[in-house]
N, C-alpha and C positions, 0 to 999 in steps of 0.2 A: 285129036286136039280138043274135042268137046269134053271128054272126060277130065282132062287136065284143067280146063276152064271151070268145070263144075267143082272140082276139088279146091281150086284157088278161091273161087267165090264162096264156097261153103266154109272154108277155113276163116276167111276174113269176116263173113257174116256171123259165124259162131263166136269169134273173138269179140266183135263189136257188141253182140247181144249179151255175151257174158259180162262185159264191162258195164253195160247199161243196167243189167238186172241184178248182178251180185257183186260187182266191183272187181272181177277177175275173169280170166279165161279158163278153159277146161283142159288145156293141153292140146297138142296139134290134132290128135285123132278125135278127141271130144269136140273140139271146135268144128272140125269138118263134118262130123255126124250131126251136130246141132244145126249147122248151117245148111246142109243138104236137106234135112227134114224140114227145116224152116223155109227153104226155097220152095219146096212142094206145097207146104201150108200157105206160104205167102202168095204163091201163084193162084191157089184155090180161092183165098180170101179176096185178092185183087179182082179175079174174074167175077166173083159174086157182086162186087161193088161196081163192076163195069170199068175198071181201071186196067191199063196196060202199060208196060214199060219195055224198053228195048235197049240193047247195048250192054256194056259192062256195068256202068253205073246203075242203070235201071234194074238189072238183075241183082246187083249187090243190095240195092234198097229193098227190093222185093224179098230177097232171102233174109235180110236183117229184120225186117218187119215180121216176117213169119217166125224167125228164130226167137224174137222177143216175145211174141204171142205164145209160142211153144213153152218157153221157160216160165212165163207167167202162169200158164195152165198147170205145169208141173208143180210149181210152188204152191198153187191153190190146192191141188190134190194132196200134196204132202202135208200141208198144215190143217187140212180139214174138211 
């Protein structure tokens, strides 16, 4: 059940981040990939700041923040 939850949260977080950063999603597999990597990045960033979140909504917020940061970094690397 944990893997399914990760995939659902990753897909939602990737879709939300895609809409925030570029105005669209990346397809189901792209959204999941961006969201899962974003969840790891978001968890790392939140721990650096001393923040913690729990439950589905907290995990979704953490993953979305991480995915937005990931997409921002990728955009900066691509442009320059």
